MMTF fields as JSON, N, C-alpha, C and O atoms, coordinates in Angstrom:
{
  "mmtfVersion": "1.0.0",
  "mmtfProducer": "UNKNOWN",
  "numBonds": 375,
  "numAtoms": 376,
  "numGroups": 94,
  "numChains": 1,
  "numModels": 1,
  "chainsPerModel": [1],
  "groupsPerChain": [94],
  "chainIdList": ["A"],
  "bondAtomList": [4, 2, 8, 6, 12, 10, 16, 14, 20, 18, 24, 22, 28, 26, 32, 30, 36, 34, 40, 38, 44, 42, 48, 46, 52, 50, 56, 54, 60, 58, 64, 62, 68, 66, 72, 70, 76, 74, 80, 78, 84, 82, 88, 86, 92, 90, 96, 94, 100, 98, 104, 102, 108, 106, 112, 110, 116, 114, 120, 118, 124, 122, 128, 126, 132, 130, 136, 134, 140, 138, 144, 142, 148, 146, 152, 150, 156, 154, 160, 158, 164, 162, 168, 166, 172, 170, 176, 174, 180, 178, 184, 182, 188, 186, 192, 190, 196, 194, 200, 198, 204, 202, 208, 206, 212, 210, 216, 214, 220, 218, 224, 222, 228, 226, 232, 230, 236, 234, 240, 238, 244, 242, 248, 246, 252, 250, 256, 254, 260, 258, 264, 262, 268, 266, 272, 270, 276, 274, 280, 278, 284, 282, 288, 286, 292, 290, 296, 294, 300, 298, 304, 302, 308, 306, 312, 310, 316, 314, 320, 318, 324, 322, 328, 326, 332, 330, 336, 334, 340, 338, 344, 342, 348, 346, 352, 350, 356, 354, 360, 358, 364, 362, 368, 366, 372, 370],
  "bondOrderList": [1, 1, 1, 1, 1, 1, 1, 1, 1, 1, 1, 1, 1, 1, 1, 1, 1, 1, 1, 1, 1, 1, 1, 1, 1, 1, 1, 1, 1, 1, 1, 1, 1, 1, 1, 1, 1, 1, 1, 1, 1, 1, 1, 1, 1, 1, 1, 1, 1, 1, 1, 1, 1, 1, 1, 1, 1, 1, 1, 1, 1, 1, 1, 1, 1, 1, 1, 1, 1, 1, 1, 1, 1, 1, 1, 1, 1, 1, 1, 1, 1, 1, 1, 1, 1, 1, 1, 1, 1, 1, 1, 1, 1],
  "groupList": [{"groupName": "MET", "atomNameList": ["N", "CA", "C", "O"], "elementList": ["N", "C", "C", "O"], "formalChargeList": [0, 0, 0, 0], "bondAtomList": [1, 0, 2, 1, 3, 2], "bondOrderList": [1, 1, 2], "singleLetterCode": "M", "chemCompType": "L-PEPTIDE LINKING"}, {"groupName": "ARG", "atomNameList": ["N", "CA", "C", "O"], "elementList": ["N", "C", "C", "O"], "formalChargeList": [0, 0, 0, 0], "bondAtomList": [1, 0, 2, 1, 3, 2], "bondOrderList": [1, 1, 2], "singleLetterCode": "R", "chemCompType": "L-PEPTIDE LINKING"}, {"groupName": "LEU", "atomNameList": ["N", "CA", "C", "O"], "elementList": ["N", "C", "C", "O"], "formalChargeList": [0, 0, 0, 0], "bondAtomList": [1, 0, 2, 1, 3, 2], "bondOrderList": [1, 1, 2], "singleLetterCode": "L", "chemCompType": "L-PEPTIDE LINKING"}, {"groupName": "THR", "atomNameList": ["N", "CA", "C", "O"], "elementList": ["N", "C", "C", "O"], "formalChargeList": [0, 0, 0, 0], "bondAtomList": [1, 0, 2, 1, 3, 2], "bondOrderList": [1, 1, 2], "singleLetterCode": "T", "chemCompType": "L-PEPTIDE LINKING"}, {"groupName": "GLU", "atomNameList": ["N", "CA", "C", "O"], "elementList": ["N", "C", "C", "O"], "formalChargeList": [0, 0, 0, 0], "bondAtomList": [1, 0, 2, 1, 3, 2], "bondOrderList": [1, 1, 2], "singleLetterCode": "E", "chemCompType": "L-PEPTIDE LINKING"}, {"groupName": "GLN", "atomNameList": ["N", "CA", "C", "O"], "elementList": ["N", "C", "C", "O"], "formalChargeList": [0, 0, 0, 0], "bondAtomList": [1, 0, 2, 1, 3, 2], "bondOrderList": [1, 1, 2], "singleLetterCode": "Q", "chemCompType": "L-PEPTIDE LINKING"}, {"groupName": "ILE", "atomNameList": ["N", "CA", "C", "O"], "elementList": ["N", "C", "C", "O"], "formalChargeList": [0, 0, 0, 0], "bondAtomList": [1, 0, 2, 1, 3, 2], "bondOrderList": [1, 1, 2], "singleLetterCode": "I", "chemCompType": "L-PEPTIDE LINKING"}, {"groupName": "VAL", "atomNameList": ["N", "CA", "C", "O"], "elementList": ["N", "C", "C", "O"], "formalChargeList": [0, 0, 0, 0], "bondAtomList": [1, 0, 2, 1, 3, 2], "bondOrderList": [1, 1, 2], "singleLetterCode": "V", "chemCompType": "L-PEPTIDE LINKING"}, {"groupName": "ASN", "atomNameList": ["N", "CA", "C", "O"], "elementList": ["N", "C", "C", "O"], "formalChargeList": [0, 0, 0, 0], "bondAtomList": [1, 0, 2, 1, 3, 2], "bondOrderList": [1, 1, 2], "singleLetterCode": "N", "chemCompType": "L-PEPTIDE LINKING"}, {"groupName": "ALA", "atomNameList": ["N", "CA", "C", "O"], "elementList": ["N", "C", "C", "O"], "formalChargeList": [0, 0, 0, 0], "bondAtomList": [1, 0, 2, 1, 3, 2], "bondOrderList": [1, 1, 2], "singleLetterCode": "A", "chemCompType": "L-PEPTIDE LINKING"}, {"groupName": "CYS", "atomNameList": ["N", "CA", "C", "O"], "elementList": ["N", "C", "C", "O"], "formalChargeList": [0, 0, 0, 0], "bondAtomList": [1, 0, 2, 1, 3, 2], "bondOrderList": [1, 1, 2], "singleLetterCode": "C", "chemCompType": "L-PEPTIDE LINKING"}, {"groupName": "HIS", "atomNameList": ["N", "CA", "C", "O"], "elementList": ["N", "C", "C", "O"], "formalChargeList": [0, 0, 0, 0], "bondAtomList": [1, 0, 2, 1, 3, 2], "bondOrderList": [1, 1, 2], "singleLetterCode": "H", "chemCompType": "L-PEPTIDE LINKING"}, {"groupName": "SER", "atomNameList": ["N", "CA", "C", "O"], "elementList": ["N", "C", "C", "O"], "formalChargeList": [0, 0, 0, 0], "bondAtomList": [1, 0, 2, 1, 3, 2], "bondOrderList": [1, 1, 2], "singleLetterCode": "S", "chemCompType": "L-PEPTIDE LINKING"}, {"groupName": "LYS", "atomNameList": ["N", "CA", "C", "O"], "elementList": ["N", "C", "C", "O"], "formalChargeList": [0, 0, 0, 0], "bondAtomList": [1, 0, 2, 1, 3, 2], "bondOrderList": [1, 1, 2], "singleLetterCode": "K", "chemCompType": "L-PEPTIDE LINKING"}, {"groupName": "GLY", "atomNameList": ["N", "CA", "C", "O"], "elementList": ["N", "C", "C", "O"], "formalChargeList": [0, 0, 0, 0], "bondAtomList": [1, 0, 2, 1, 3, 2], "bondOrderList": [1, 1, 2], "singleLetterCode": "G", "chemCompType": "PEPTIDE LINKING"}, {"groupName": "PRO", "atomNameList": ["N", "CA", "C", "O"], "elementList": ["N", "C", "C", "O"], "formalChargeList": [0, 0, 0, 0], "bondAtomList": [1, 0, 2, 1, 3, 2], "bondOrderList": [1, 1, 2], "singleLetterCode": "P", "chemCompType": "L-PEPTIDE LINKING"}, {"groupName": "ASP", "atomNameList": ["N", "CA", "C", "O"], "elementList": ["N", "C", "C", "O"], "formalChargeList": [0, 0, 0, 0], "bondAtomList": [1, 0, 2, 1, 3, 2], "bondOrderList": [1, 1, 2], "singleLetterCode": "D", "chemCompType": "L-PEPTIDE LINKING"}, {"groupName": "TRP", "atomNameList": ["N", "CA", "C", "O"], "elementList": ["N", "C", "C", "O"], "formalChargeList": [0, 0, 0, 0], "bondAtomList": [1, 0, 2, 1, 3, 2], "bondOrderList": [1, 1, 2], "singleLetterCode": "W", "chemCompType": "L-PEPTIDE LINKING"}, {"groupName": "PHE", "atomNameList": ["N", "CA", "C", "O"], "elementList": ["N", "C", "C", "O"], "formalChargeList": [0, 0, 0, 0], "bondAtomList": [1, 0, 2, 1, 3, 2], "bondOrderList": [1, 1, 2], "singleLetterCode": "F", "chemCompType": "L-PEPTIDE LINKING"}, {"groupName": "TYR", "atomNameList": ["N", "CA", "C", "O"], "elementList": ["N", "C", "C", "O"], "formalChargeList": [0, 0, 0, 0], "bondAtomList": [1, 0, 2, 1, 3, 2], "bondOrderList": [1, 1, 2], "singleLetterCode": "Y", "chemCompType": "L-PEPTIDE LINKING"}],
  "groupTypeList": [0, 1, 2, 3, 4, 5, 4, 6, 7, 8, 9, 7, 10, 0, 11, 6, 9, 12, 1, 13, 14, 2, 1, 15, 16, 5, 7, 16, 7, 5, 2, 0, 17, 16, 4, 4, 2, 14, 18, 12, 9, 4, 9, 3, 9, 4, 14, 1, 12, 5, 18, 2, 6, 4, 9, 3, 0, 2, 4, 9, 2, 4, 1, 19, 2, 2, 3, 3, 19, 16, 13, 1, 7, 18, 1, 12, 5, 6, 4, 2, 16, 7, 4, 16, 4, 0, 18, 9, 6, 7, 1, 16, 9, 14],
  "groupIdList": [1, 2, 3, 4, 5, 6, 7, 8, 9, 10, 11, 12, 13, 14, 15, 16, 17, 18, 19, 20, 21, 22, 23, 24, 25, 26, 27, 28, 29, 30, 31, 32, 33, 34, 35, 36, 37, 38, 39, 40, 41, 42, 43, 44, 45, 46, 47, 48, 49, 50, 51, 52, 53, 54, 55, 56, 57, 58, 59, 60, 61, 62, 63, 64, 65, 66, 67, 68, 69, 70, 71, 72, 73, 74, 75, 76, 77, 78, 79, 80, 81, 82, 83, 84, 85, 86, 87, 88, 89, 90, 91, 92, 93, 94],
  "secStructList": [7, 5, 7, 7, 1, 2, 2, 2, 2, 2, 2, 2, 2, 2, 2, 2, 2, 2, 2, 2, 6, 1, 7, 4, 4, 4, 5, 7, 7, 7, 3, 3, 3, 3, 6, 6, 6, 3, 3, 3, 3, 7, 7, 3, 3, 6, 6, 3, 3, 7, 7, 3, 3, 2, 2, 2, 2, 2, 2, 2, 2, 2, 2, 2, 2, 2, 2, 6, 1, 7, 7, 7, 7, 7, 4, 4, 4, 7, 7, 3, 3, 7, 1, 1, 1, 7, 3, 3, 5, 7, 7, 7, 7, 7],
  "xCoordList": [23.432, 24.302, 23.584, 22.724, 23.101, 22.734, 22.904, 23.942, 21.508, 21.697, 20.761, 19.676, 21.532, 21.005, 19.298, 18.569, 18.887, 18.222, 18.862, 18.553, 19.503, 20.173, 21.519, 22.135, 21.529, 21.818, 20.212, 20.056, 18.943, 17.628, 17.715, 17.868, 17.521, 17.712, 18.515, 18.008, 19.935, 20.818, 20.541, 20.902, 19.929, 19.483, 18.47, 18.668, 17.395, 16.109, 16.821, 16.724, 17.332, 17.791, 18.54, 18.577, 19.134, 20.008, 19.132, 18.967, 18.657, 16.987, 16.303, 16.583, 15.524, 15.186, 15.584, 14.943, 17.106, 18.357, 18.417, 18.25, 18.676, 18.899, 18.078, 18.455, 16.444, 14.948, 14.689, 14.331, 15.065, 15.272, 15.699, 15.204, 17.045, 18.41, 19.443, 20.369, 18.918, 19.171, 20.634, 20.933, 21.216, 21.509, 21.245, 20.674, 21.907, 21.492, 20.778, 19.605, 22.192, 21.634, 20.657, 20.49, 19.803, 19.206, 17.382, 16.445, 17.674, 16.318, 16.714, 17.75, 15.41, 14.713, 14.548, 15.523, 14.272, 13.595, 12.622, 13.218, 11.452, 11.301, 10.608, 9.478, 11.605, 10.658, 9.169, 9.1, 8.687, 8.193, 7.436, 7.95, 6.878, 5.891, 4.692, 4.528, 3.749, 2.523, 2.259, 2.502, 1.414, 1.068, 0.354, 0.535, -0.555, -1.402, -1.19, -1.89, -0.217, 0.562, 1.517, 1.632, 1.98, 3.717, 4.862, 5.134, 5.337, 6.988, 6.582, 5.893, 7.25, 6.507, 7.611, 8.211, 7.648, 8.503, 8.152, 7.507, 8.735, 8.587, 9.618, 10.707, 9.486, 10.554, 10.402, 9.53, 10.982, 11.009, 12.268, 13.388, 11.82, 12.841, 12.097, 10.983, 12.601, 12.801, 11.043, 10.071, 11.106, 9.995, 8.323, 7.279, 8.904, 7.995, 7.978, 8.923, 7.107, 6.782, 6.171, 5.014, 7.042, 6.503, 6.579, 7.642, 4.902, 4.878, 5.678, 5.565, 6.757, 7.045, 6.651, 7.041, 5.326, 5.697, 6.544, 7.281, 6.71, 7.546, 8.118, 9.28, 7.646, 8.31, 9.419, 10.334, 9.341, 9.64, 11.039, 12.222, 10.644, 11.424, 12.927, 14.134, 12.268, 13.339, 14.665, 15.78, 13.444, 13.765, 15.305, 16.454, 14.894, 16.02, 17.46, 18.649, 16.675, 17.235, 18.386, 19.55, 17.929, 18.671, 19.982, 20.884, 19.528, 19.984, 21.386, 22.591, 20.656, 22.127, 23.337, 24.523, 22.372, 23.334, 24.333, 25.203, 24.058, 24.79, 25.868, 27.013, 25.29, 26.366, 27.274, 28.48, 26.752, 27.677, 28.413, 29.551, 27.892, 28.497, 28.794, 28.759, 28.968, 28.803, 28.238, 28.732, 27.189, 26.392, 24.703, 23.772, 24.88, 23.569, 22.264, 22.38, 21.612, 20.418, 19.052, 18.84, 18.478, 16.551, 15.839, 16.321, 14.449, 14.001, 13.625, 13.593, 13.249, 12.941, 13.937, 13.588, 15.511, 16.016, 16.717, 17.916, 15.73, 15.482, 14.326, 13.505, 14.686, 13.586, 13.861, 14.74, 12.73, 12.806, 11.924, 10.824, 12.664, 12.061, 12.633, 13.842, 12.075, 11.579, 11.951, 11.412, 12.905, 12.613, 12.487, 11.466, 13.708, 13.962, 13.986, 13.425, 15.001, 14.809, 14.997, 15.727, 14.009, 14.042, 15.753, 16.743, 15.658, 16.856, 16.245, 15.033, 16.801, 17.705, 18.204, 19.411, 17.051, 17.985, 18.2, 17.193, 19.57, 19.65, 19.942, 20.503, 19.396, 19.704, 20.513, 20.181, 21.73, 22.454, 21.428, 20.423, 21.886, 20.698, 20.768, 21.44, 20.126, 19.629, 20.169, 20.015],
  "yCoordList": [-46.203, -45.45, -45.056, -44.631, -44.777, -44.61, -43.757, -43.455, -43.253, -41.776, -41.574, -42.074, -40.769, -41.275, -40.569, -40.577, -40.178, -39.868, -37.824, -36.787, -37.918, -36.275, -35.727, -34.669, -36.983, -36.314, -35.207, -34.019, -36.73, -36.112, -34.572, -33.549, -34.913, -33.306, -31.983, -30.967, -32.467, -31.674, -31.143, -30.045, -31.918, -31.743, -30.8, -29.914, -30.685, -30.306, -28.779, -27.83, -28.656, -27.127, -26.525, -25.304, -26.959, -26.656, -25.698, -24.543, -27.101, -26.569, -25.121, -24.019, -25.516, -24.106, -23.046, -21.998, -23.23, -21.654, -21.2, -19.994, -22.16, -21.761, -21.05, -20.313, -21.601, -20.791, -19.201, -18.125, -19.68, -18.244, -16.453, -15.326, -17.237, -16.654, -16.607, -15.856, -17.621, -17.559, -18.726, -19.099, -19.122, -20.329, -21.285, -21.399, -22.258, -23.997, -23.704, -23.787, -23.294, -23.265, -22.659, -23.008, -21.368, -21.102, -21.236, -20.442, -23.428, -23.691, -24.785, -25.431, -24.762, -26.343, -27.969, -27.818, -28.667, -29.43, -30.745, -31.756, -30.685, -32.119, -33.229, -33.234, -34.088, -35.043, -35.838, -36.506, -35.896, -36.771, -38.419, -38.919, -38.871, -40.353, -40.726, -41.119, -40.436, -41.194, -42.513, -42.661, -43.342, -44.41, -44.128, -44.475, -43.306, -42.627, -41.176, -40.509, -41.047, -39.891, -39.991, -39.354, -40.497, -41.197, -40.447, -40.596, -39.695, -39.001, -37.137, -36.716, -36.486, -35.04, -34.811, -35.61, -32.996, -32.204, -31.004, -30.233, -30.665, -29.2, -28.587, -29.158, -27.378, -26.356, -25.194, -24.438, -24.84, -23.593, -22.868, -23.326, -21.026, -20.487, -18.922, -18.666, -18.195, -16.504, -16.824, -16.072, -17.9, -17.841, -18.338, -18.383, -18.63, -19.289, -21.181, -21.764, -21.561, -22.726, -23.46, -23.352, -24.028, -25.118, -26.109, -26.731, -26.816, -28.452, -28.257, -27.283, -29.485, -30.125, -31.662, -32.42, -32.079, -32.739, -34.254, -33.707, -35.126, -36.331, -35.676, -36.021, -34.93, -34.396, -33.421, -33.272, -32.889, -31.502, -32.248, -32.047, -32.969, -33.995, -34.502, -34.432, -34.88, -35.219, -34.645, -34.949, -33.447, -32.77, -32.049, -32.061, -31.479, -31.171, -32.413, -32.097, -34.388, -34.919, -34.676, -35.026, -34.04, -33.891, -33.809, -34.347, -32.363, -30.837, -31.333, -31.26, -31.803, -32.542, -33.196, -32.892, -34.444, -35.473, -34.697, -35.325, -33.551, -33.211, -32.042, -31.956, -31.132, -30.406, -31.251, -31.081, -32.404, -32.884, -33.809, -33.906, -34.761, -35.64, -35.859, -36.923, -34.86, -34.933, -35.714, -35.878, -36.28, -37.295, -36.659, -36.436, -36.48, -36.467, -37.583, -38.419, -37.628, -38.908, -37.87, -36.669, -38.955, -38.311, -39.087, -40.053, -38.488, -38.906, -40.336, -41.329, -40.114, -42.139, -43.366, -44.498, -42.639, -43.223, -42.832, -43.059, -41.937, -41.63, -43.108, -43.943, -42.863, -43.727, -43.682, -44.341, -42.485, -43.426, -44.169, -44.441, -44.601, -45.276, -45.498, -45.309, -45.783, -45.62, -46.991, -47.858, -47.232, -48.233, -47.524, -47.016, -47.643, -46.903, -45.856, -45.326, -44.806, -43.638, -43.357, -43.692, -42.578, -42.422, -42.203, -41.832, -42.565, -42.739, -42.798, -43.006, -42.672, -42.944, -43.876, -44.111, -44.633, -45.385, -44.852, -44.719, -44.462, -43.482, -45.462, -46.461, -45.24, -46.499, -45.914, -44.831, -46.789, -45.987, -46.313, -47.002, -45.63, -45.349, -46.631, -47.448, -46.885, -47.879, -49.225, -50.392],
  "zCoordList": [106.682, 107.726, 108.63, 107.859, 109.797, 110.661, 111.61, 112.199, 111.784, 112.582, 114.103, 114.401, 114.788, 116.114, 116.433, 115.441, 117.316, 117.565, 118.157, 117.571, 119.068, 118.526, 117.152, 117.02, 116.365, 114.668, 114.442, 114.158, 114.846, 113.978, 114.325, 113.658, 115.9, 116.698, 115.75, 115.273, 115.714, 114.947, 113.703, 113.279, 113.184, 111.773, 111.763, 110.931, 112.441, 112.555, 113.045, 112.266, 113.994, 114.507, 113.832, 113.988, 113.15, 111.5, 110.603, 110.211, 110.555, 109.574, 109.626, 109.155, 110.228, 111.566, 111.829, 111.749, 112.308, 112.113, 110.602, 110.42, 109.26, 108.515, 107.443, 106.532, 107.906, 107.306, 107.94, 107.461, 109.238, 110.737, 110.446, 110.446, 110.205, 110.472, 111.747, 112.053, 112.272, 113.676, 113.851, 112.717, 114.515, 115.083, 115.804, 116.888, 114.813, 115.422, 117.116, 117.483, 117.995, 119.135, 120.082, 121.25, 119.214, 119.482, 119.094, 119.006, 118.871, 118.13, 119.164, 119.318, 119.875, 120.844, 119.981, 119.245, 119.786, 119.302, 119.969, 120.341, 120.066, 120.643, 119.639, 119.149, 119.52, 118.762, 118.755, 119.787, 118.428, 118.286, 117.942, 116.941, 118.271, 117.63, 118.399, 119.554, 117.215, 117.766, 116.174, 114.976, 117.708, 116.258, 114.807, 113.64, 115.536, 114.377, 113.64, 112.879, 114.08, 113.587, 112.767, 111.721, 113.037, 112.754, 113.725, 114.916, 112.825, 113.443, 112.955, 112.025, 113.893, 113.857, 115.018, 115.738, 114.882, 115.672, 116.036, 115.325, 117.677, 117.64, 117.607, 117.535, 117.652, 117.065, 117.823, 117.393, 118.802, 119.441, 119.267, 119.491, 118.609, 118.213, 118.686, 118.229, 119.363, 119.338, 120.566, 120.5, 121.394, 121.597, 121.568, 122.219, 120.415, 119.357, 118.805, 118.273, 119.023, 118.621, 117.023, 116.619, 116.476, 115.366, 115.105, 115.111, 114.63, 114.522, 113.377, 112.632, 113.184, 111.782, 111.965, 112.853, 110.35, 110.04, 109.345, 108.525, 109.275, 108.969, 107.611, 107.398, 106.778, 105.527, 105.762, 104.953, 106.667, 106.723, 107.751, 107.475, 108.744, 109.109, 108.459, 108.686, 107.804, 106.242, 105.171, 104.746, 105.11, 103.839, 104.854, 104.413, 106.246, 107.027, 107.14, 107.176, 107.192, 106.97, 105.958, 106.152, 104.861, 103.806, 103.467, 102.824, 104.602, 104.167, 104.911, 104.669, 105.806, 107.349, 106.614, 106.484, 106.094, 105.396, 104.051, 103.449, 103.827, 102.575, 103.104, 102.663, 104.153, 104.859, 105.598, 105.418, 106.646, 107.355, 106.974, 107.434, 105.98, 106.04, 103.756, 103.138, 103.339, 102.033, 101.181, 100.066, 101.542, 100.912, 100.609, 101.382, 98.819, 98.711, 98.627, 97.73, 99.081, 99.655, 98.852, 98.685, 98.578, 98.693, 99.761, 100.354, 99.982, 101.297, 100.975, 101.701, 99.219, 99.687, 100.38, 100.713, 100.492, 101.495, 102.281, 102.439, 103.09, 104.561, 105.451, 105.073, 106.19, 107.155, 108.404, 108.961, 109.175, 110.519, 110.84, 110.357, 111.997, 113.411, 114.884, 115.022, 115.716, 117.383, 117.478, 116.79, 118.355, 119.305, 120.943, 121.406, 121.582, 122.333, 122.463, 123.421, 121.045, 120.806, 119.427, 118.495, 119.683, 117.443, 116.775, 117.404, 115.357, 114.844, 113.162, 113.115, 112.076, 111.278, 110.358, 110.286, 109.378, 108.272, 106.904, 106.209, 106.314, 105.211, 104.406, 104.856, 103.438, 102.674, 101.364, 100.882, 100.746, 99.242, 98.342, 98.519, 97.212, 95.822, 95.478, 96.107, 94.523, 93.466, 94.517, 94.155]
}
């Protein structure tokens, strides 16, 4: 299964909104990739910015996959990658 950049953004928005008691449309997300630092994201909600490391992004994707696709996966099954845009590959268990 392949998740698009927009789905990654949606997952992070939903994750931050859930933690802060907001609606997902109240959260703005900017995805980032750096050759030395790897994957990260900046989430802005209620005028405050928060930086997320890759592990937090994977946690958000786990939750997103469960709530959106009713698919339970573990972080070890999700791999972030970037070509023209960021995407995630979700491998089946086993």
